[in-house]
N, C-alpha and C positions, 0 to 999 in steps of 0.2 A: 504494500500500500504506500502510495506516494503522499507524504504529508507536506511537501514543499508547495510554495505558491506557484500557480501555473503561469506567472508573468515571464515573458521573454522580452528582449529589446524590440523585437518586431511587433509584438502585441502592444507594448506601451506606445511605440511610434504610431501604430494604427489608430489608437484611441486619441492620441494627441492631434493627429491629422484630422480625424473626424470631428473632434471637438472644436478645432480651429475653423474648420469649414462651416460647421453649424453656427458657430459664434459670429463669423463674418456675415453669413447670410442673414441671421437674426438681427445683427446690428444695423446692416444696411436697410433692411426692411423696416425696422423700428424708426430709423432716422427719417426715411421718406414719409412714413405714415404720420409721425409726430410733427414733422416740419409742415406738412400739408394742413394738418388740423390747426396748428398754431397760426399759420399764415392766414387762415380764414378769419381769425379773430383780430386781424389788423394790428398785430404786435410788430415791433420794430424787427428788421431782419436779423440784427445782432442777438436780440433776446430770443427770437424764434430758433435761431441756430444753436444757441446755448441750451435751450430746453431739449431740442431734438438730439443734440450730441450727448447729453447726460442720459436720456432715455435709451439711446443706442448703445452706450457703454454698459448700462445695466443689463440690457437684453443680451448683448454679446457675452458678458461675463456669466450670466445666468445659464445660457445654453452651453458655454464652454465647460463650466464646472459640472453642470448636469450631465453632460455627455461623459465626462471622466468618471463620475460616480456610477452611472449606469454601466459603463465599460468595466469598472472595477468589480461591480457586483456580478455582471454576466461572466466575467472571466473566472470567477470562483464557483459559479453555478454550472456553467457549461465548460467542461474540461475535455478537450479532444486530445487523444494521444494515449499511449500505453501507460498503465499505472506502475 
């Protein structure tokens, strides 16, 4: 019985790449949605950009960290390979 963690460098790199990809997509999407919504309220472009950037950063970090947590959990639940 193998009691070691199933992490390998390739698996860690995969989840980091997937987390980065999801984070970038979520951040860009959040920025565009928030910017459009705040622009409709006739705020200054600087204030609109600031609000959109903070929302985009939060969304990107949320999805990046969430992907890493799910990846860590799945790598311990689903172990492919000989024991």
